[in-house]
TORPA-592684 format. One record per atom (N, C-alpha, C, CB): residue number from 1; residue in one letter; atom name; x, y, z. Coordinates in steps of 0.1 Angstrom, whole numbers, plus 2048, in hexadecimal, padded with zeros to 3 digits. Glycine has a CB too. Layout:
% TORPA-592684
+-----+--------+-------+-----+-----+-----+
: num : residu : atome :   x :   y :   z :
+-----+--------+-------+-----+-----+-----+
: NUM :      a :    CA :   X :   Y :   Z :
...
+-----+--------+-------+-----+-----+-----+
//
This chain:
% TORPA-592684
+-----+--------+-------+-----+-----+-----+
: num : residu : atome :   x :   y :   z :
+-----+--------+-------+-----+-----+-----+
:   1 :      m :     N : 21B : 9F4 : 0C3 :
:   1 :      m :    CA : 216 : A01 : 0C6 :
:   1 :      m :     C : 206 : A01 : 0C6 :
:   1 :      m :    CB : 21A : A0B : 0BC :
:   2 :      i :     N : 201 : A06 : 0D1 :
:   2 :      i :    CA : 1F2 : A06 : 0D2 :
:   2 :      i :     C : 1ED : A13 : 0CC :
:   2 :      i :    CB : 1EE : A05 : 0E1 :
:   3 :      k :     N : 1E5 : A12 : 0C2 :
:   3 :      k :    CA : 1DF : A1D : 0BB :
:   3 :      k :     C : 1D2 : A22 : 0C3 :
:   3 :      k :    CB : 1DB : A19 : 0AD :
:   4 :      v :     N : 1D2 : A30 : 0C7 :
:   4 :      v :    CA : 1C7 : A34 : 0CE :
:   4 :      v :     C : 1C0 : A40 : 0C7 :
:   4 :      v :    CB : 1CB : A38 : 0DD :
:   5 :      a :     N : 1B3 : A41 : 0C8 :
:   5 :      a :    CA : 1AC : A4C : 0C4 :
:   5 :      a :     C : 1A5 : A53 : 0CF :
:   5 :      a :    CB : 1A3 : A48 : 0B9 :
:   6 :      i :     N : 1A3 : A60 : 0CE :
:   6 :      i :    CA : 19C : A68 : 0D9 :
:   6 :      i :     C : 190 : A6F : 0D2 :
:   6 :      i :    CB : 1A5 : A73 : 0DF :
:   7 :      v :     N : 185 : A6D : 0D8 :
:   7 :      v :    CA : 178 : A74 : 0D5 :
:   7 :      v :     C : 173 : A7C : 0E1 :
:   7 :      v :    CB : 16D : A6A : 0CF :
:   8 :      e :     N : 175 : A89 : 0DF :
:   8 :      e :    CA : 172 : A91 : 0EB :
:   8 :      e :     C : 16F : A9F : 0E6 :
:   8 :      e :    CB : 17E : A92 : 0F7 :
:   9 :      d :     N : 163 : AA5 : 0EA :
:   9 :      d :    CA : 160 : AB3 : 0E4 :
:   9 :      d :     C : 167 : ABE : 0EB :
:   9 :      d :    CB : 150 : AB6 : 0E4 :
:  10 :      f :     N : 16D : ABC : 0F7 :
:  10 :      f :    CA : 173 : AC6 : 0FD :
:  10 :      f :     C : 182 : AC6 : 0FB :
:  10 :      f :    CB : 170 : AC4 : 10C :
:  11 :      e :     N : 187 : AD1 : 0F4 :
:  11 :      e :    CA : 195 : AD0 : 0EE :
:  11 :      e :     C : 19F : ACE : 0F9 :
:  11 :      e :    CB : 198 : ADD : 0E6 :
:  12 :      l :     N : 19E : AD5 : 104 :
:  12 :      l :    CA : 1A9 : AD3 : 10F :
:  12 :      l :     C : 1AA : AC4 : 113 :
:  12 :      l :    CB : 1A7 : ADC : 11C :
:  13 :      i :     N : 19F : ABE : 115 :
:  13 :      i :    CA : 19F : AB0 : 11A :
:  13 :      i :     C : 1A5 : AA7 : 10E :
:  13 :      i :    CB : 190 : AAC : 11E :
:  14 :      r :     N : 1A1 : AAA : 102 :
:  14 :      r :    CA : 1A7 : AA2 : 0F7 :
:  14 :      r :     C : 1B5 : AA4 : 0F5 :
:  14 :      r :    CB : 1A0 : AA7 : 0E9 :
:  15 :      e :     N : 1BA : AB0 : 0F7 :
:  15 :      e :    CA : 1C9 : AB2 : 0F6 :
:  15 :      e :     C : 1D1 : AAC : 102 :
:  15 :      e :    CB : 1CC : AC1 : 0F5 :
:  16 :      d :     N : 1CB : AAD : 10D :
:  16 :      d :    CA : 1D1 : AA7 : 119 :
:  16 :      d :     C : 1D2 : A98 : 118 :
:  16 :      d :    CB : 1C9 : AAB : 126 :
:  17 :      l :     N : 1C7 : A91 : 113 :
:  17 :      l :    CA : 1C8 : A83 : 111 :
:  17 :      l :     C : 1D1 : A7F : 106 :
:  17 :      l :    CB : 1BA : A7D : 10D :
:  18 :      k :     N : 1D3 : A87 : 0FB :
:  18 :      k :    CA : 1DC : A84 : 0F2 :
:  18 :      k :     C : 1EA : A85 : 0F7 :
:  18 :      k :    CB : 1DB : A8D : 0E7 :
:  19 :      e :     N : 1ED : A90 : 0FE :
:  19 :      e :    CA : 1FA : A91 : 104 :
:  19 :      e :     C : 1FE : A86 : 10E :
:  19 :      e :    CB : 1FB : A9E : 10C :
:  20 :      l :     N : 1F4 : A81 : 116 :
:  20 :      l :    CA : 1F7 : A76 : 11F :
:  20 :      l :     C : 1FA : A69 : 117 :
:  20 :      l :    CB : 1EC : A74 : 128 :
:  21 :      i :     N : 1F2 : A67 : 10D :
:  21 :      i :    CA : 1F3 : A59 : 106 :
:  21 :      i :     C : 200 : A5A : 0FE :
:  21 :      i :    CB : 1E6 : A57 : 0FC :
:  22 :      d :     N : 202 : A65 : 0F7 :
:  22 :      d :    CA : 20E : A65 : 0EF :
:  22 :      d :     C : 21B : A65 : 0F7 :
:  22 :      d :    CB : 20D : A72 : 0E6 :
:  23 :      s :     N : 21B : A68 : 104 :
:  23 :      s :    CA : 226 : A67 : 10C :
:  23 :      s :     C : 22A : A58 : 110 :
:  23 :      s :    CB : 225 : A6F : 118 :
:  24 :      q :     N : 221 : A4F : 10D :
:  24 :      q :    CA : 223 : A41 : 110 :
:  24 :      q :     C : 22B : A3B : 105 :
:  24 :      q :    CB : 216 : A39 : 112 :
:  25 :      e :     N : 235 : A32 : 108 :
:  25 :      e :    CA : 23D : A2C : 0FE :
:  25 :      e :     C : 236 : A23 : 0F4 :
:  25 :      e :    CB : 246 : A24 : 105 :
:  26 :      d :     N : 22B : A1D : 0F9 :
:  26 :      d :    CA : 225 : A13 : 0F1 :
:  26 :      d :     C : 217 : A17 : 0EC :
:  26 :      d :    CB : 224 : A06 : 0F9 :
:  27 :      m :     N : 214 : A25 : 0EC :
:  27 :      m :    CA : 207 : A2A : 0E8 :
:  27 :      m :     C : 209 : A36 : 0DF :
:  27 :      m :    CB : 1FE : A2C : 0F3 :
:  28 :      q :     N : 200 : A38 : 0D5 :
:  28 :      q :    CA : 200 : A43 : 0CD :
:  28 :      q :     C : 1F2 : A47 : 0C9 :
:  28 :      q :    CB : 208 : A41 : 0C1 :
:  29 :      v :     N : 1EF : A54 : 0CA :
:  29 :      v :    CA : 1E2 : A59 : 0C5 :
:  29 :      v :     C : 1E3 : A5A : 0B6 :
:  29 :      v :    CB : 1DE : A66 : 0CC :
:  30 :      v :     N : 1DA : A54 : 0AF :
:  30 :      v :    CA : 1DA : A54 : 0A0 :
:  30 :      v :     C : 1D0 : A5E : 09B :
:  30 :      v :    CB : 1D8 : A46 : 09A :
:  31 :      w :     N : 1C5 : A61 : 0A2 :
:  31 :      w :    CA : 1BC : A6B : 09E :
:  31 :      w :     C : 1B4 : A6F : 0AA :
:  31 :      w :    CB : 1B3 : A68 : 092 :
:  32 :      a :     N : 1AF : A7B : 0A9 :
:  32 :      a :    CA : 1A5 : A81 : 0B3 :
:  32 :      a :     C : 199 : A87 : 0AC :
:  32 :      a :    CB : 1AB : A8B : 0BB :
:  33 :      a :     N : 18E : A87 : 0B2 :
:  33 :      a :    CA : 181 : A8D : 0AD :
:  33 :      a :     C : 17A : A94 : 0B8 :
:  33 :      a :    CB : 179 : A82 : 0A8 :
:  34 :      e :     N : 171 : A9E : 0B5 :
:  34 :      e :    CA : 16A : AA5 : 0BE :
:  34 :      e :     C : 15C : AA1 : 0BD :
:  34 :      e :    CB : 16D : AB3 : 0BD :
:  35 :      t :     N : 157 : A9A : 0B3 :
:  35 :      t :    CA : 149 : A95 : 0B3 :
:  35 :      t :     C : 148 : A86 : 0B0 :
:  35 :      t :    CB : 141 : A9E : 0A9 :
:  36 :      g :     N : 13D : A81 : 0B3 :
:  36 :      g :    CA : 13A : A73 : 0B0 :
:  36 :      g :     C : 13A : A70 : 0A1 :
:  36 :      g :    CB : 12D : A6E : 0B6 :
:  37 :      v :     N : 135 : A7A : 099 :
:  37 :      v :    CA : 136 : A78 : 08B :
:  37 :      v :     C : 143 : A79 : 085 :
:  37 :      v :    CB : 12E : A82 : 085 :
:  38 :      q :     N : 14C : A81 : 089 :
:  38 :      q :    CA : 159 : A80 : 085 :
:  38 :      q :     C : 160 : A73 : 089 :
:  38 :      q :    CB : 160 : A8C : 08B :
:  39 :      a :     N : 15D : A6E : 095 :
:  39 :      a :    CA : 163 : A62 : 09A :
:  39 :      a :     C : 160 : A56 : 091 :
:  39 :      a :    CB : 15E : A5F : 0A7 :
:  40 :      v :     N : 153 : A56 : 08C :
:  40 :      v :    CA : 14F : A4B : 084 :
:  40 :      v :     C : 157 : A4C : 076 :
:  40 :      v :    CB : 13F : A4B : 081 :
:  41 :      e :     N : 158 : A58 : 071 :
:  41 :      e :    CA : 15F : A59 : 064 :
:  41 :      e :     C : 16E : A56 : 065 :
:  41 :      e :    CB : 15E : A68 : 060 :
:  42 :      l :     N : 174 : A5A : 070 :
:  42 :      l :    CA : 182 : A58 : 073 :
:  42 :      l :     C : 185 : A49 : 076 :
:  42 :      l :    CB : 188 : A62 : 07F :
:  43 :      a :     N : 17D : A42 : 07D :
:  43 :      a :    CA : 17E : A35 : 080 :
:  43 :      a :     C : 17F : A2C : 074 :
:  43 :      a :    CB : 174 : A30 : 089 :
:  44 :      e :     N : 177 : A30 : 06A :
:  44 :      e :    CA : 176 : A28 : 05E :
:  44 :      e :     C : 182 : A2B : 055 :
:  44 :      e :    CB : 169 : A2C : 056 :
:  45 :      k :     N : 189 : A36 : 056 :
:  45 :      k :    CA : 194 : A3A : 04E :
:  45 :      k :     C : 1A1 : A36 : 054 :
:  45 :      k :    CB : 194 : A49 : 04B :
:  46 :      e :     N : 1A3 : A37 : 061 :
:  46 :      e :    CA : 1B0 : A35 : 067 :
:  46 :      e :     C : 1AF : A2A : 072 :
:  46 :      e :    CB : 1B3 : A42 : 06D :
:  47 :      a :     N : 1B7 : A20 : 072 :
:  47 :      a :    CA : 1B6 : A14 : 07B :
:  47 :      a :     C : 1BB : A19 : 088 :
:  47 :      a :    CB : 1BF : A09 : 075 :
:  48 :      t :     N : 1B4 : A14 : 093 :
:  48 :      t :    CA : 1B7 : A16 : 0A0 :
:  48 :      t :     C : 1B4 : A0A : 0A8 :
:  48 :      t :    CB : 1B0 : A21 : 0A6 :
:  49 :      d :     N : 1BA : A09 : 0B3 :
:  49 :      d :    CA : 1B7 : 9FD : 0BD :
:  49 :      d :     C : 1AD : A01 : 0C8 :
:  49 :      d :    CB : 1C4 : 9F9 : 0C4 :
:  50 :      i :     N : 1AF : A0D : 0CD :
:  50 :      i :    CA : 1A6 : A11 : 0D7 :
:  50 :      i :     C : 1A0 : A20 : 0D4 :
:  50 :      i :    CB : 1AD : A11 : 0E5 :
:  51 :      i :     N : 194 : A22 : 0D8 :
:  51 :      i :    CA : 18E : A2F : 0D7 :
:  51 :      i :     C : 189 : A33 : 0E5 :
:  51 :      i :    CB : 181 : A2F : 0CE :
:  52 :      l :     N : 18E : A3F : 0E9 :
:  52 :      l :    CA : 189 : A45 : 0F5 :
:  52 :      l :     C : 17E : A4E : 0F1 :
:  52 :      l :    CB : 194 : A4D : 0FD :
:  53 :      m :     N : 171 : A4B : 0F5 :
:  53 :      m :    CA : 166 : A52 : 0EF :
:  53 :      m :     C : 15E : A58 : 0FB :
:  53 :      m :    CB : 15D : A48 : 0E7 :
:  54 :      d :     N : 15C : A66 : 0F9 :
:  54 :      d :    CA : 153 : A6E : 102 :
:  54 :      d :     C : 145 : A6A : 0FF :
:  54 :      d :    CB : 155 : A7E : 101 :
:  55 :      i :     N : 13C : A6A : 109 :
:  55 :      i :    CA : 12E : A66 : 106 :
:  55 :      i :     C : 127 : A72 : 100 :
:  55 :      i :    CB : 126 : A62 : 112 :
:  56 :      e :     N : 127 : A7E : 107 :
:  56 :      e :    CA : 11F : A89 : 102 :
:  56 :      e :     C : 128 : A93 : 0FC :
:  56 :      e :    CB : 117 : A8E : 10E :
:  57 :      m :     N : 124 : A95 : 0EE :
:  57 :      m :    CA : 12C : A9F : 0E6 :
:  57 :      m :     C : 121 : AA7 : 0DF :
:  57 :      m :    CB : 135 : A98 : 0DC :
:  58 :      e :     N : 11F : AA5 : 0D2 :
:  58 :      e :    CA : 116 : AAD : 0CA :
:  58 :      e :     C : 107 : AAA : 0D0 :
:  58 :      e :    CB : 116 : AAA : 0BB :
:  59 :      t :     N : 105 : A9E : 0D5 :
:  59 :      t :    CA : 0F7 : A9B : 0DB :
:  59 :      t :     C : 0FB : A93 : 0E8 :
:  59 :      t :    CB : 0ED : A93 : 0D1 :
:  60 :      k :     N : 0F2 : A90 : 0F1 :
:  60 :      k :    CA : 0F3 : A8A : 0FE :
:  60 :      k :     C : 0F8 : A7C : 0FC :
:  60 :      k :    CB : 0E6 : A8B : 106 :
:  61 :      d :     N : 0F5 : A75 : 0F1 :
:  61 :      d :    CA : 0F9 : A67 : 0EE :
:  61 :      d :     C : 102 : A66 : 0E2 :
:  61 :      d :    CB : 0EC : A5F : 0EC :
:  62 :      a :     N : 108 : A70 : 0DE :
:  62 :      a :    CA : 110 : A6F : 0D1 :
:  62 :      a :     C : 11B : A64 : 0D2 :
:  62 :      a :    CB : 117 : A7C : 0CE :
:  63 :      g :     N : 122 : A64 : 0DE :
:  63 :      g :    CA : 12D : A5A : 0E0 :
:  63 :      g :     C : 127 : A4C : 0DF :
:  63 :      g :    CB : 134 : A5C : 0ED :
:  64 :      i :     N : 11C : A49 : 0E5 :
:  64 :      i :    CA : 116 : A3B : 0E4 :
:  64 :      i :     C : 112 : A38 : 0D6 :
:  64 :      i :    CB : 109 : A3A : 0EE :
:  65 :      r :     N : 10C : A42 : 0CF :
:  65 :      r :    CA : 107 : A3F : 0C2 :
:  65 :      r :     C : 113 : A3D : 0B9 :
:  65 :      r :    CB : 0FE : A49 : 0BC :
:  66 :      a :     N : 11E : A45 : 0BB :
:  66 :      a :    CA : 12A : A43 : 0B2 :
:  66 :      a :     C : 130 : A35 : 0B6 :
:  66 :      a :    CB : 135 : A4F : 0B5 :
:  67 :      s :     N : 131 : A32 : 0C2 :
:  67 :      s :    CA : 137 : A25 : 0C6 :
:  67 :      s :     C : 12F : A1A : 0BF :
:  67 :      s :    CB : 137 : A24 : 0D6 :
:  68 :      r :     N : 122 : A1A : 0C0 :
:  68 :      r :    CA : 11B : A10 : 0B9 :
:  68 :      r :     C : 11E : A0E : 0AB :
:  68 :      r :    CB : 10D : A13 : 0BB :
:  69 :      e :     N : 11E : A1A : 0A4 :
:  69 :      e :    CA : 121 : A1A : 095 :
:  69 :      e :     C : 12E : A15 : 092 :
:  69 :      e :    CB : 120 : A27 : 090 :
:  70 :      i :     N : 138 : A19 : 09A :
:  70 :      i :    CA : 146 : A14 : 098 :
:  70 :      i :     C : 147 : A06 : 09A :
:  70 :      i :    CB : 150 : A1B : 0A2 :
:  71 :      l :     N : 141 : A00 : 0A5 :
:  71 :      l :    CA : 143 : 9F2 : 0A8 :
:  71 :      l :     C : 13B : 9E9 : 09E :
:  71 :      l :    CB : 13F : 9F0 : 0B5 :
:  72 :      a :     N : 131 : 9EF : 098 :
:  72 :      a :    CA : 128 : 9E7 : 08E :
:  72 :      a :     C : 131 : 9E4 : 082 :
:  72 :      a :    CB : 11B : 9F0 : 08A :
:  73 :      s :     N : 13A : 9ED : 07E :
:  73 :      s :    CA : 142 : 9EA : 072 :
:  73 :      s :     C : 151 : 9E7 : 076 :
:  73 :      s :    CB : 142 : 9F6 : 069 :
:  74 :      l :     N : 155 : 9E9 : 082 :
:  74 :      l :    CA : 163 : 9E7 : 087 :
:  74 :      l :     C : 163 : 9E0 : 095 :
:  74 :      l :    CB : 16C : 9F5 : 088 :
:  75 :      p :     N : 15F : 9D4 : 095 :
:  75 :      p :    CA : 15C : 9CE : 0A2 :
:  75 :      p :     C : 168 : 9CB : 0AB :
:  75 :      p :    CB : 155 : 9C1 : 0A0 :
:  76 :      d :     N : 174 : 9CC : 0A5 :
:  76 :      d :    CA : 181 : 9C9 : 0AD :
:  76 :      d :     C : 186 : 9D5 : 0B4 :
:  76 :      d :    CB : 18B : 9C4 : 0A3 :
:  77 :      i :     N : 180 : 9E1 : 0B0 :
:  77 :      i :    CA : 185 : 9ED : 0B8 :
:  77 :      i :     C : 17F : 9EC : 0C6 :
:  77 :      i :    CB : 17F : 9FB : 0B0 :
:  78 :      k :     N : 188 : 9F0 : 0CF :
:  78 :      k :    CA : 183 : 9F1 : 0DE :
:  78 :      k :     C : 180 : 9FF : 0E1 :
:  78 :      k :    CB : 18E : 9EC : 0E8 :
:  79 :      i :     N : 175 : A03 : 0E7 :
:  79 :      i :    CA : 170 : A10 : 0EA :
:  79 :      i :     C : 16F : A11 : 0F9 :
:  79 :      i :    CB : 162 : A14 : 0E3 :
:  80 :      i :     N : 175 : A1B : 0FE :
:  80 :      i :    CA : 174 : A1F : 10D :
:  80 :      i :     C : 16C : A2C : 10D :
:  80 :      i :    CB : 183 : A20 : 113 :
:  81 :      i :     N : 161 : A2B : 114 :
:  81 :      i :    CA : 158 : A37 : 116 :
:  81 :      i :     C : 15E : A40 : 121 :
:  81 :      i :    CB : 149 : A33 : 119 :
:  82 :      l :     N : 15E : A4D : 11D :
:  82 :      l :    CA : 162 : A57 : 127 :
:  82 :      l :     C : 156 : A60 : 12B :
:  82 :      l :    CB : 16C : A60 : 121 :
:  83 :      t :     N : 154 : A62 : 137 :
:  83 :      t :    CA : 149 : A6C : 13C :
:  83 :      t :     C : 14C : A71 : 149 :
:  83 :      t :    CB : 13B : A65 : 13D :
:  84 :      v :     N : 146 : A7D : 14B :
:  84 :      v :    CA : 147 : A83 : 159 :
:  84 :      v :     C : 13A : A81 : 161 :
:  84 :      v :    CB : 14B : A94 : 157 :
:  85 :      y :     N : 132 : A79 : 15B :
:  85 :      y :    CA : 125 : A75 : 163 :
:  85 :      y :     C : 126 : A67 : 169 :
:  85 :      y :    CB : 119 : A75 : 15A :
:  86 :      e :     N : 11F : A66 : 174 :
:  86 :      e :    CA : 11F : A58 : 17B :
:  86 :      e :     C : 117 : A4E : 173 :
:  86 :      e :    CB : 11A : A5A : 189 :
+-----+--------+-------+-----+-----+-----+
//
């Protein structure tokens, strides 16, 4: 089972992603966060394989900063950046 985490400040997108991922036989959402700060805290507490990370949340670069912090302590986690910007 692939453990996935979602970090997205927009609740509707977060819930849609959770529903889509949980509908897959080999994937499960283990936690979701709406800020980069929450993501760092949860990543350290609950194991996950992949994090879907929004870039802009509480600040313009919150997702990038959270990704750097998570990868510094948990280098085996894969992070996929989500954005609506080009």
